[in-house]
C-alpha positions as CSV (number, residue, x, y, z in Angstrom):
1,M,66.3,35.3,20.0
2,V,66.7,32.5,22.5
3,G,69.5,33.8,24.7
4,T,72.9,35.6,25.0
5,G,76.4,34.6,25.9
6,W,80.1,35.1,25.3
7,L,82.5,33.8,22.8
8,E,85.5,33.3,25.0
9,G,89.0,33.6,23.3
10,W,87.7,35.7,20.4
11,R,87.5,39.4,19.7
12,L,85.3,41.6,17.6
13,T,87.1,43.3,14.7
14,F,86.4,44.6,11.2
15,A,87.5,43.5,7.7
16,G,86.5,43.6,4.1
17,E,86.6,47.3,3.4
18,E,88.3,46.9,0.1
19,A,87.0,43.5,-0.8
20,L,83.4,44.2,-0.4
21,G,83.3,47.6,-1.8
22,W,81.0,48.9,0.9
23,E,81.3,52.2,2.7
24,G,83.4,50.6,5.4
25,S,84.5,47.4,7.0
26,V,82.1,44.7,8.3
27,T,82.2,42.9,11.6
28,T,84.0,39.6,12.0
29,I,85.7,37.8,14.8
30,V,89.3,36.5,15.2
31,E,90.8,34.2,17.8
32,S,92.3,36.2,20.6
33,P,93.2,34.5,24.0
34,G,91.9,36.5,26.9
35,D,89.3,38.4,24.9
36,R,85.6,37.7,24.5
37,V,82.6,38.8,22.3
38,F,79.1,39.3,23.5
39,V,76.6,37.4,21.3
40,A,72.9,36.9,20.9
41,L,71.7,33.4,20.2
42,Y,68.9,32.6,17.8
43,D,66.9,29.5,16.9
44,V,67.2,29.4,13.1
45,H,65.2,26.9,11.0
46,P,67.5,24.8,8.7
47,W,65.8,26.3,5.6
48,D,66.5,29.8,6.8
49,A,70.1,28.8,7.7
50,A,70.7,27.6,4.1
51,Q,69.3,30.9,2.8
52,L,71.6,32.9,5.2
53,D,74.6,30.9,3.9
54,E,73.7,32.1,0.4
55,V,73.0,35.7,1.4
56,E,76.1,36.0,3.7
57,G,78.4,34.7,1.0
58,V,79.4,31.3,2.5
59,T,78.8,29.6,-0.9
60,A,80.8,32.3,-2.7
61,G,83.7,32.0,-0.2
62,T,83.4,35.5,1.3
63,Y,82.6,34.1,4.7
64,Q,83.2,30.8,6.5
65,K,80.6,29.3,8.8
66,L,82.2,28.2,12.1
67,H,80.7,26.2,14.9
68,L,81.9,27.6,18.3
69,R,81.1,27.1,22.0
70,V,79.2,30.0,23.6
71,A,79.3,30.4,27.4
72,T,75.8,31.2,28.7
73,L,74.3,31.4,32.2
74,D,72.9,28.0,31.6
75,G,76.2,26.4,30.5
76,E,77.9,26.1,27.2
77,V,76.1,25.7,23.9
78,T,77.3,25.3,20.3
79,A,76.4,28.0,17.9
80,W,77.5,29.0,14.4
81,V,78.9,32.3,13.3
82,Y,80.0,33.8,10.0
83,V,83.7,34.8,9.9
84,F,85.1,36.9,7.0
85,T,87.7,35.0,5.0
86,G,89.9,38.0,4.2
87,Y,92.3,39.9,6.3
88,E,91.4,42.0,9.4
89,G,91.6,45.7,8.9
90,G,89.7,48.9,8.0
91,L,87.1,50.9,9.9
92,P,83.4,50.6,10.0
93,T,81.1,53.6,9.3
94,A,79.8,55.4,12.3
95,W,76.3,54.3,11.4
96,Y,77.3,50.6,11.2
97,L,79.1,50.7,14.5
98,S,76.1,52.5,16.1
99,E,73.8,49.7,14.8
100,I,76.1,47.0,16.4
101,A,76.3,48.9,19.7
102,N,72.6,49.5,19.8
103,A,71.9,45.8,19.1
104,A,74.3,44.7,21.9
105,E,72.7,47.1,24.3
106,K,69.1,45.9,23.5
107,A,70.3,42.3,23.9
108,G,71.6,43.0,27.4
109,A,75.3,43.4,26.9
110,P,77.1,45.0,29.9
111,D,77.3,48.8,29.9
112,D,81.1,48.8,29.8
113,Y,81.1,46.5,26.8
114,V,78.7,48.7,24.9
115,A,80.7,51.8,25.9
116,R,83.8,50.3,24.4
117,L,82.0,49.5,21.2
118,R,80.7,53.0,20.9
119,A,84.2,54.4,21.5
120,R,85.8,52.5,18.6
121,P,87.1,54.6,15.7
122,T,85.1,54.9,12.6
123,R,85.7,56.1,9.1
124,T,82.9,58.6,9.2
125,S,81.3,60.8,11.9
126,A,78.1,59.8,13.7
127,P,74.8,60.6,12.0
């Protein structure tokens, strides 16, 4: 991890519950003026990026890889994200949402942001 920042004009949401056949929806982002998503930034070797594209389903069309501007304390940087190609909707499992909130907290997301993540509805109760 090389830093953190905000995707301005985007919001975190969930999708793919039916398409992926998992226990619940997975995270994605959608454009949403006035909203923002806390992100961790990583330095990824090109070979690893190609492997991630394969694993994450970019080559199969499940996800798109977008290059977006991230606002950091040191200025804006360009980063890539995976965005689900299907429609928004569905709920994550409590475990999955907890993992996302825990990761945001460990990366330094503001307490109110993490609290809003933890308060989101899920399709199962917390473990």
